[in-house]
MDAnalysis code that builds the backbone (N, CA, C; Angstrom):
import MDAnalysis as mda
import numpy as np

u = mda.Universe.empty(534, n_residues=178, atom_resindex=np.repeat(np.arange(178), 3), trajectory=True)
u.add_TopologyAttr("name", ["N", "CA", "C"] * 178)
u.add_TopologyAttr("resid", np.arange(1, 179))
u.add_TopologyAttr("resname", ["UNK", "UNK", "UNK", "UNK", "UNK", "UNK", "UNK", "UNK", "UNK", "UNK", "UNK", "UNK", "UNK", "UNK", "UNK", "UNK", "UNK", "UNK", "UNK", "UNK", "UNK", "UNK", "UNK", "UNK", "UNK", "UNK", "UNK", "UNK", "UNK", "UNK", "UNK", "UNK", "UNK", "UNK", "UNK", "UNK", "UNK", "UNK", "UNK", "UNK", "UNK", "UNK", "UNK", "UNK", "UNK", "UNK", "UNK", "UNK", "UNK", "UNK", "UNK", "UNK", "UNK", "UNK", "UNK", "UNK", "UNK", "UNK", "UNK", "UNK", "UNK", "UNK", "UNK", "UNK", "UNK", "UNK", "UNK", "UNK", "UNK", "UNK", "UNK", "UNK", "UNK", "UNK", "UNK", "UNK", "UNK", "UNK", "UNK", "UNK", "UNK", "UNK", "UNK", "UNK", "UNK", "UNK", "UNK", "UNK", "UNK", "UNK", "UNK", "UNK", "UNK", "UNK", "UNK", "UNK", "UNK", "UNK", "UNK", "UNK", "UNK", "UNK", "UNK", "UNK", "UNK", "UNK", "UNK", "UNK", "UNK", "UNK", "UNK", "UNK", "UNK", "UNK", "UNK", "UNK", "UNK", "UNK", "UNK", "UNK", "UNK", "UNK", "UNK", "UNK", "UNK", "UNK", "UNK", "UNK", "UNK", "UNK", "UNK", "UNK", "UNK", "UNK", "UNK", "UNK", "UNK", "UNK", "UNK", "UNK", "UNK", "UNK", "UNK", "UNK", "UNK", "UNK", "UNK", "UNK", "UNK", "UNK", "UNK", "UNK", "UNK", "UNK", "UNK", "UNK", "UNK", "UNK", "UNK", "UNK", "UNK", "UNK", "UNK", "UNK", "UNK", "UNK", "UNK", "UNK", "UNK", "UNK", "UNK", "UNK", "UNK", "UNK", "UNK", "UNK", "UNK", "UNK"])
u.atoms.positions = np.array([
    [-35.295, 34.883, -28.094],
    [-36.023, 34.803, -26.859],
    [-35.024, 34.672, -25.742],
    [-35.355, 35.251, -24.583],
    [-34.497, 35.169, -23.408],
    [-35.327, 34.676, -22.232],
    [-34.827, 33.672, -21.540],
    [-35.433, 33.157, -20.371],
    [-34.429, 33.164, -19.266],
    [-34.645, 33.919, -18.207],
    [-33.671, 33.998, -17.102],
    [-32.257, 34.227, -17.605],
    [-32.039, 35.218, -18.436],
    [-30.719, 35.623, -18.974],
    [-30.100, 34.606, -19.922],
    [-30.754, 33.528, -20.248],
    [-30.265, 32.573, -21.249],
    [-30.908, 32.910, -22.555],
    [-30.089, 33.132, -23.597],
    [-30.639, 33.468, -24.910],
    [-30.922, 32.159, -25.637],
    [-32.066, 32.153, -26.273],
    [-32.467, 30.992, -27.062],
    [-32.673, 31.519, -28.494],
    [-32.024, 30.891, -29.456],
    [-32.052, 31.339, -30.847],
    [-32.799, 30.352, -31.696],
    [-33.621, 30.898, -32.582],
    [-34.419, 30.051, -33.533],
    [-33.929, 30.396, -34.917],
    [-33.688, 29.328, -35.742],
    [-33.182, 29.566, -37.098],
    [-34.348, 29.772, -38.094],
    [-35.524, 29.463, -37.720],
    [-36.614, 29.591, -38.689],
    [-37.963, 29.715, -37.971],
    [-38.971, 29.965, -38.757],
    [-40.317, 30.009, -38.203],
    [-41.306, 29.644, -39.288],
    [-42.417, 29.029, -38.833],
    [-43.511, 28.750, -39.732],
    [-44.654, 29.641, -39.300],
    [-45.825, 29.424, -39.895],
    [-46.977, 30.274, -39.517],
    [-47.474, 29.950, -38.126],
    [-47.106, 28.807, -37.564],
    [-47.617, 28.441, -36.256],
    [-46.541, 28.229, -35.190],
    [-45.224, 28.157, -35.549],
    [-44.212, 27.902, -34.514],
    [-42.816, 28.376, -34.959],
    [-41.920, 28.399, -33.978],
    [-40.530, 28.708, -34.274],
    [-39.778, 27.364, -34.358],
    [-38.737, 27.313, -35.212],
    [-38.005, 26.051, -35.465],
    [-36.508, 26.299, -35.260],
    [-35.769, 25.151, -35.103],
    [-34.311, 25.193, -35.012],
    [-33.833, 25.866, -33.684],
    [-34.235, 25.384, -32.576],
    [-33.909, 25.995, -31.278],
    [-32.447, 25.699, -30.866],
    [-31.698, 26.723, -30.494],
    [-30.396, 26.569, -29.897],
    [-30.367, 27.306, -28.564],
    [-30.206, 26.550, -27.465],
    [-30.181, 27.145, -26.117],
    [-28.749, 27.571, -25.802],
    [-28.598, 28.587, -24.950],
    [-27.300, 29.104, -24.531],
    [-26.586, 29.841, -25.648],
    [-27.358, 30.482, -26.520],
    [-26.811, 31.178, -27.678],
    [-26.036, 32.440, -27.205],
    [-25.012, 32.803, -27.983],
    [-24.260, 34.023, -27.774],
    [-23.514, 34.002, -26.444],
    [-23.044, 32.820, -26.028],
    [-22.213, 32.710, -24.807],
    [-22.974, 32.765, -23.489],
    [-24.324, 32.708, -23.535],
    [-25.072, 32.748, -22.290],
    [-25.119, 31.324, -21.716],
    [-25.249, 31.226, -20.409],
    [-25.232, 29.956, -19.745],
    [-26.645, 29.472, -19.556],
    [-26.846, 28.192, -19.813],
    [-28.163, 27.576, -19.569],
    [-28.367, 27.538, -18.074],
    [-29.504, 28.020, -17.646],
    [-29.812, 28.062, -16.178],
    [-31.073, 27.306, -15.939],
    [-31.273, 26.975, -14.686],
    [-32.550, 26.335, -14.300],
    [-33.595, 27.459, -14.301],
    [-34.781, 27.140, -14.667],
    [-35.855, 28.160, -14.785],
    [-36.834, 28.033, -13.709],
    [-37.095, 29.137, -13.027],
    [-38.108, 29.154, -11.972],
    [-39.475, 29.162, -12.620],
    [-40.425, 28.519, -11.898],
    [-41.823, 28.536, -12.405],
    [-42.290, 30.000, -12.436],
    [-42.991, 30.325, -13.475],
    [-43.571, 31.666, -13.694],
    [-42.494, 32.738, -13.926],
    [-41.300, 32.315, -14.424],
    [-40.261, 33.302, -14.692],
    [-40.664, 34.121, -15.942],
    [-40.162, 35.328, -15.988],
    [-40.498, 36.213, -17.129],
    [-39.846, 35.724, -18.404],
    [-40.540, 35.842, -19.518],
    [-40.041, 35.431, -20.819],
    [-40.107, 36.649, -21.738],
    [-38.993, 36.960, -22.342],
    [-38.917, 38.089, -23.285],
    [-38.708, 37.537, -24.683],
    [-39.542, 37.965, -25.607],
    [-39.407, 37.521, -26.997],
    [-38.621, 38.522, -27.788],
    [-37.683, 38.013, -28.595],
    [-36.915, 38.900, -29.453],
    [-37.342, 38.795, -30.884],
    [-38.448, 38.036, -31.125],
    [-39.012, 37.986, -32.480],
    [-40.089, 39.067, -32.567],
    [-39.875, 40.107, -33.406],
    [-40.806, 41.199, -33.422],
    [-42.107, 40.804, -34.149],
    [-43.187, 41.431, -33.725],
    [-44.490, 41.275, -34.390],
    [-45.015, 39.843, -34.333],
    [-44.673, 39.103, -33.334],
    [-45.146, 37.740, -33.212],
    [-46.525, 37.723, -32.537],
    [-47.472, 36.993, -33.098],
    [-48.782, 36.884, -32.538],
    [-48.883, 35.490, -31.955],
    [-49.333, 35.363, -30.693],
    [-49.487, 34.070, -30.028],
    [-51.023, 33.711, -30.077],
    [-51.320, 32.561, -30.636],
    [-52.705, 32.122, -30.711],
    [-52.854, 31.077, -29.588],
    [-53.683, 31.411, -28.615],
    [-53.728, 30.654, -27.364],
    [-55.152, 30.159, -27.133],
    [-55.308, 28.820, -26.940],
    [-56.586, 28.190, -26.685],
    [-57.686, 28.598, -27.739],
    [-57.309, 28.405, -28.966],
    [-58.232, 28.710, -30.065],
    [-59.090, 27.491, -30.275],
    [-60.418, 27.684, -30.436],
    [-61.307, 26.590, -30.681],
    [-61.915, 26.040, -29.377],
    [-62.627, 24.923, -29.492],
    [-63.333, 24.378, -28.362],
    [-62.584, 23.234, -27.676],
    [-61.529, 22.709, -28.307],
    [-60.873, 21.519, -27.804],
    [-59.375, 21.731, -27.652],
    [-58.737, 20.880, -26.867],
    [-57.285, 20.932, -26.602],
    [-56.606, 20.123, -27.741],
    [-55.886, 20.811, -28.603],
    [-55.196, 20.179, -29.707],
    [-53.682, 20.219, -29.529],
    [-53.215, 20.274, -28.240],
    [-51.790, 20.372, -27.999],
    [-51.089, 19.010, -28.118],
    [-51.841, 17.908, -28.199],
    [-51.268, 16.589, -28.373],
    [-51.888, 15.948, -29.629],
    [-51.419, 14.791, -29.993],
    [-51.944, 14.072, -31.138],
    [-53.396, 13.692, -30.929],
    [-53.738, 13.381, -29.678],
    [-55.134, 13.023, -29.364],
    [-55.871, 14.289, -29.006],
    [-56.968, 14.587, -29.679],
    [-57.753, 15.797, -29.369],
    [-58.578, 15.535, -28.118],
    [-58.447, 16.412, -27.160],
    [-59.121, 16.260, -25.843],
    [-60.087, 17.428, -25.682],
    [-61.162, 17.219, -24.893],
    [-62.064, 18.342, -24.607],
    [-61.389, 19.255, -23.562],
    [-61.790, 20.513, -23.629],
    [-61.379, 21.470, -22.553],
    [-62.506, 21.409, -21.520],
    [-62.173, 20.949, -20.349],
    [-63.182, 20.829, -19.287],
    [-63.402, 22.195, -18.646],
    [-64.627, 22.596, -18.561],
    [-64.938, 23.960, -18.013],
    [-66.103, 23.836, -17.009],
    [-66.069, 24.706, -16.018],
    [-67.183, 24.758, -15.065],
    [-67.266, 26.124, -14.416],
    [-68.430, 26.395, -13.852],
    [-68.615, 27.572, -13.025],
    [-69.488, 27.111, -11.885],
    [-69.152, 27.536, -10.652],
    [-69.902, 27.109, -9.475],
    [-70.236, 28.272, -8.576],
    [-71.445, 28.280, -8.093],
    [-71.842, 29.394, -7.168],
    [-71.378, 29.052, -5.762],
    [-71.426, 30.063, -4.917],
    [-71.184, 29.820, -3.522],
    [-72.533, 29.327, -2.914],
    [-72.464, 28.888, -1.674],
    [-73.707, 28.454, -1.006],
    [-74.660, 29.632, -0.833],
    [-75.919, 29.406, -0.978],
    [-76.926, 30.437, -0.701],
    [-78.036, 29.786, 0.090],
    [-78.818, 30.593, 0.776],
    [-79.949, 30.102, 1.618],
    [-81.131, 31.023, 1.487],
    [-82.215, 30.603, 2.082],
    [-83.419, 31.436, 2.156],
    [-83.379, 32.245, 3.448],
    [-83.506, 33.535, 3.376],
    [-83.393, 34.384, 4.579],
    [-82.024, 34.265, 5.152],
    [-81.951, 33.899, 6.425],
    [-80.643, 33.689, 7.039],
    [-80.399, 32.260, 7.434],
    [-81.059, 31.309, 6.729],
    [-80.780, 29.910, 6.947],
    [-81.716, 29.208, 7.951],
    [-82.718, 29.864, 8.418],
    [-83.623, 29.238, 9.402],
    [-84.501, 28.179, 8.729],
    [-84.854, 28.388, 7.490],
    [-85.716, 27.456, 6.761],
    [-84.917, 26.613, 5.768],
    [-85.432, 25.428, 5.534],
    [-84.925, 24.622, 4.416],
    [-85.523, 25.208, 3.154],
    [-84.813, 25.066, 2.062],
    [-85.323, 25.483, 0.761],
    [-85.662, 24.228, -0.049],
    [-86.686, 24.377, -0.881],
    [-87.134, 23.284, -1.719],
    [-87.153, 23.770, -3.168],
    [-86.292, 23.208, -4.007],
    [-86.214, 23.609, -5.425],
    [-87.052, 22.589, -6.225],
    [-88.016, 23.066, -6.931],
    [-88.863, 22.155, -7.714],
    [-88.772, 22.349, -9.213],
    [-88.244, 23.530, -9.652],
    [-88.119, 23.773, -11.088],
    [-86.974, 24.735, -11.355],
    [-86.230, 24.531, -12.488],
    [-85.157, 25.387, -12.898],
    [-85.301, 25.700, -14.372],
    [-85.136, 27.001, -14.698],
    [-85.119, 27.464, -16.090],
    [-83.636, 27.791, -16.376],
    [-82.904, 26.922, -17.072],
    [-81.449, 27.043, -17.139],
    [-80.883, 28.223, -17.914],
    [-81.501, 28.744, -18.974],
    [-81.007, 29.852, -19.801],
    [-79.539, 29.609, -20.239],
    [-79.338, 28.572, -21.004],
    [-78.015, 28.257, -21.567],
    [-78.056, 28.385, -23.085],
    [-76.971, 28.817, -23.685],
    [-76.897, 28.702, -25.138],
    [-75.528, 28.067, -25.481],
    [-75.469, 27.476, -26.660],
    [-74.302, 26.746, -27.087],
    [-73.707, 27.322, -28.390],
    [-73.770, 28.643, -28.529],
    [-73.185, 29.307, -29.702],
    [-71.693, 28.979, -29.788],
    [-71.271, 28.619, -30.979],
    [-69.881, 28.317, -31.214],
    [-69.494, 26.851, -31.012],
    [-70.470, 26.005, -30.610],
    [-70.172, 24.585, -30.466],
    [-70.024, 23.923, -31.793],
    [-69.095, 22.977, -31.872],
    [-68.922, 22.198, -33.102],
    [-69.537, 20.793, -32.916],
    [-69.950, 20.437, -31.727],
    [-70.603, 19.178, -31.440],
    [-72.056, 19.214, -31.972],
    [-72.534, 18.112, -32.478],
    [-73.951, 18.012, -32.943],
    [-74.927, 17.982, -31.795],
    [-74.481, 17.530, -30.616],
    [-75.330, 17.463, -29.447],
    [-74.651, 18.078, -28.224],
    [-74.439, 19.395, -28.227],
    [-73.806, 19.997, -27.117],
    [-74.632, 19.930, -25.886],
    [-74.012, 19.750, -24.747],
    [-74.723, 19.662, -23.431],
    [-73.743, 20.018, -22.300],
    [-74.375, 20.448, -21.206],
    [-73.638, 20.652, -19.947],
    [-74.375, 19.915, -18.879],
    [-73.754, 19.769, -17.733],
    [-74.395, 19.140, -16.580],
    [-74.623, 20.225, -15.540],
    [-75.842, 20.385, -15.122],
    [-76.173, 21.310, -14.020],
    [-76.304, 20.475, -12.752],
    [-75.427, 20.723, -11.776],
    [-75.520, 19.995, -10.501],
    [-76.026, 20.929, -9.432],
    [-77.089, 20.499, -8.784],
    [-77.636, 21.229, -7.639],
    [-77.170, 20.485, -6.440],
    [-76.436, 21.163, -5.562],
    [-75.906, 20.506, -4.370],
    [-76.505, 21.207, -3.109],
    [-77.051, 20.421, -2.233],
    [-77.660, 20.966, -1.027],
    [-76.992, 20.341, 0.174],
    [-76.960, 21.126, 1.280],
    [-76.458, 20.581, 2.531],
    [-77.446, 20.901, 3.631],
    [-77.453, 20.066, 4.639],
    [-78.445, 20.251, 5.702],
    [-78.010, 21.335, 6.707],
    [-76.714, 21.505, 6.950],
    [-76.238, 22.546, 7.871],
    [-74.921, 23.085, 7.360],
    [-74.544, 24.282, 7.818],
    [-73.263, 24.860, 7.424],
    [-72.130, 23.949, 7.817],
    [-71.157, 23.751, 6.880],
    [-70.022, 22.946, 7.159],
    [-70.177, 21.438, 6.943],
    [-71.405, 20.976, 6.730],
    [-71.613, 19.559, 6.491],
    [-71.416, 19.300, 5.005],
    [-71.058, 18.077, 4.624],
    [-70.818, 17.802, 3.212],
    [-72.101, 17.790, 2.394],
    [-71.930, 17.991, 1.071],
    [-73.029, 17.794, 0.157],
    [-73.249, 16.299, 0.063],
    [-74.470, 15.830, 0.185],
    [-74.720, 14.368, 0.194],
    [-75.895, 14.038, -0.718],
    [-75.930, 12.760, -1.116],
    [-77.140, 12.241, -1.806],
    [-78.159, 11.946, -0.811],
    [-79.407, 12.202, -1.120],
    [-80.511, 11.980, -0.216],
    [-80.870, 10.513, -0.066],
    [-81.496, 10.190, 1.082],
    [-81.910, 8.810, 1.305],
    [-83.468, 8.709, 1.173],
    [-84.132, 9.833, 0.934],
    [-85.541, 9.820, 0.711],
    [-85.863, 9.461, -0.718],
    [-86.847, 8.668, -1.015],
    [-87.152, 8.329, -2.412],
    [-87.772, 9.513, -3.173],
    [-88.283, 10.541, -2.485],
    [-88.993, 11.620, -3.190],
    [-88.218, 12.920, -3.177],
    [-87.333, 13.175, -2.186],
    [-86.564, 14.418, -2.126],
    [-85.083, 14.085, -2.047],
    [-84.287, 14.731, -2.917],
    [-82.839, 14.495, -2.922],
    [-82.094, 15.654, -2.306],
    [-80.869, 15.401, -1.873],
    [-80.021, 16.511, -1.418],
    [-79.129, 17.012, -2.552],
    [-78.925, 16.237, -3.599],
    [-78.159, 16.746, -4.753],
    [-78.590, 16.021, -5.991],
    [-78.430, 16.634, -7.124],
    [-78.818, 16.053, -8.394],
    [-77.970, 16.574, -9.533],
    [-77.635, 15.715, -10.480],
    [-76.941, 16.130, -11.703],
    [-77.942, 16.105, -12.859],
    [-78.171, 17.201, -13.506],
    [-79.199, 17.338, -14.511],
    [-78.569, 17.697, -15.835],
    [-78.788, 16.870, -16.904],
    [-78.238, 17.236, -18.220],
    [-79.023, 18.401, -18.830],
    [-78.307, 19.430, -19.310],
    [-78.954, 20.551, -20.006],
    [-78.475, 20.504, -21.452],
    [-79.391, 20.349, -22.418],
    [-79.044, 20.263, -23.809],
    [-79.483, 21.520, -24.519],
    [-79.324, 21.522, -25.849],
    [-79.578, 22.700, -26.631],
    [-81.002, 23.318, -26.419],
    [-82.024, 22.486, -26.413],
    [-83.377, 23.031, -26.322],
    [-84.052, 22.724, -25.005],
    [-83.284, 22.574, -23.910],
    [-83.861, 22.349, -22.595],
    [-84.452, 23.693, -22.113],
    [-85.765, 23.707, -21.962],
    [-86.447, 24.925, -21.526],
    [-86.629, 25.000, -20.035],
    [-86.931, 23.905, -19.389],
    [-87.127, 23.848, -17.972],
    [-86.869, 22.422, -17.477],
    [-86.489, 22.330, -16.215],
    [-86.172, 21.041, -15.611],
    [-86.920, 20.955, -14.307],
    [-87.632, 19.873, -14.113],
    [-88.309, 19.652, -12.813],
    [-87.442, 18.797, -11.909],
    [-87.323, 19.155, -10.719],
    [-86.480, 18.430, -9.754],
    [-87.071, 18.487, -8.385],
    [-86.538, 17.767, -7.454],
    [-86.980, 17.776, -6.056],
    [-85.735, 17.769, -5.141],
    [-85.223, 18.985, -4.871],
    [-84.034, 19.124, -4.074],
    [-84.400, 19.940, -2.810],
    [-83.897, 19.457, -1.660],
    [-84.249, 20.113, -0.361],
    [-82.957, 20.246, 0.432],
    [-82.758, 21.414, 0.983],
    [-81.582, 21.637, 1.891],
    [-81.609, 23.037, 2.509],
    [-80.843, 23.200, 3.548],
    [-80.751, 24.508, 4.228],
    [-79.884, 25.470, 3.395],
    [-78.802, 24.926, 2.790],
    [-77.966, 25.718, 1.907],
    [-77.796, 24.993, 0.614],
    [-77.648, 25.718, -0.490],
    [-77.484, 25.072, -1.832],
    [-76.456, 25.805, -2.624],
    [-75.838, 25.068, -3.563],
    [-74.931, 25.633, -4.543],
    [-75.221, 25.028, -5.921],
    [-74.926, 25.721, -6.966],
    [-75.151, 25.276, -8.305],
    [-73.818, 25.200, -9.039],
    [-73.658, 24.182, -9.888],
    [-72.432, 24.046, -10.674],
    [-72.832, 23.663, -12.098],
    [-72.334, 24.372, -13.103],
    [-72.536, 24.048, -14.495],
    [-71.228, 23.652, -15.066],
    [-71.133, 22.444, -15.665],
    [-69.886, 21.902, -16.158],
    [-70.037, 21.223, -17.496],
    [-68.951, 21.200, -18.269],
    [-68.921, 20.466, -19.520],
    [-67.607, 19.758, -19.664],
    [-67.609, 18.593, -20.300],
    [-66.357, 17.839, -20.541],
    [-66.423, 17.047, -21.822],
    [-67.206, 17.501, -22.794],
    [-67.314, 16.819, -24.089],
    [-66.599, 17.601, -25.174],
    [-66.241, 16.900, -26.217],
    [-65.548, 17.476, -27.366],
    [-66.511, 18.453, -28.066],
    [-65.981, 19.607, -28.507],
    [-66.714, 20.501, -29.371],
    [-67.774, 21.330, -28.656],
    [-67.784, 21.412, -27.330],
    [-68.815, 22.131, -26.621],
    [-68.345, 23.513, -26.184],
    [-69.074, 24.529, -26.634],
    [-68.896, 25.887, -26.128],
    [-70.214, 26.317, -25.538],
    [-70.232, 26.938, -24.384],
    [-71.486, 27.338, -23.770],
    [-71.380, 28.662, -23.066],
    [-72.513, 29.315, -22.932],
    [-72.636, 30.561, -22.212],
    [-73.878, 30.466, -21.339],
    [-73.767, 30.927, -20.104],
    [-74.898, 30.856, -19.160],
    [-75.499, 32.283, -19.009],
    [-76.783, 32.343, -19.125],
    [-77.491, 33.605, -18.925],
    [-77.997, 33.686, -17.494],
    [-79.170, 34.230, -17.336],
    [-79.768, 34.422, -15.985],
    [-80.658, 33.199, -15.671],
    [-80.045, 32.239, -14.981],
    [-80.781, 31.017, -14.641],
    [-81.884, 31.394, -13.593],
    [-83.067, 30.871, -13.791],
    [-84.162, 31.123, -12.821],
    [-84.482, 29.848, -12.104],
    [-84.716, 30.021, -10.775],
    [-84.899, 28.892, -9.892],
    [-86.224, 29.101, -9.138],
    [-87.092, 28.121, -9.201],
    [-88.298, 28.148, -8.365],
    [-87.960, 27.443, -7.061],
    [-87.878, 28.223, -5.976],
    [-87.527, 27.726, -4.675],
    [-88.515, 28.281, -3.636],
    [-88.886, 27.463, -2.679],
    [-89.800, 27.901, -1.641],
    [-89.314, 27.422, -0.274],
    [-89.709, 28.114, 0.800],
    [-89.349, 27.616, 2.139],
    [-90.010, 26.276, 2.384],
    [-89.320, 25.412, 3.108],
    [-89.815, 24.040, 3.353],
    [-89.599, 23.575, 4.763],
    [-90.011, 24.382, 5.735],
    [-89.918, 23.973, 7.142],
    [-88.586, 24.262, 7.777],
    [-88.467, 23.918, 9.067],
    [-87.216, 24.214, 9.823],
    [-86.536, 22.945, 10.279],
    [-86.906, 21.767, 9.797],
    [-86.337, 20.518, 10.277],
    [-85.067, 20.222, 9.544],
])
């Protein structure tokens, strides 16, 4: 292997890694390496297995791979009206999960005006944001979210969770101009 003109020699290999590393091989000088520098492998036919499975096994402690997807802000029409979300059909599946209880968190974030932060509501009946657990057989979720602009975020941070999002359906209606 060569990194920034420095040859690195390996004396052996196993099915998962190279062993016996010697830096500066063949008279090359060890150099400092720039971030994102090109790496050339001299081991022919080597297959790299990268992020296999649902969890991070790069250390002795197995850690979950945290994943999320977030929409941009959207509004009703051109933002004259507030939107009121009362029901969500999440359309999630957990194919490939090794967890017995796979779940993600659906966060609905609303803001009152462009450029203002997402906030928790102070009304007991209508919220400006909510975190909703979505599990394997969650068919629909009832909520009370109100805002001029909204964004959705689906995230997971548990061991053994793999998920795919389909076409999420949202019941939203105009809710005044205040």
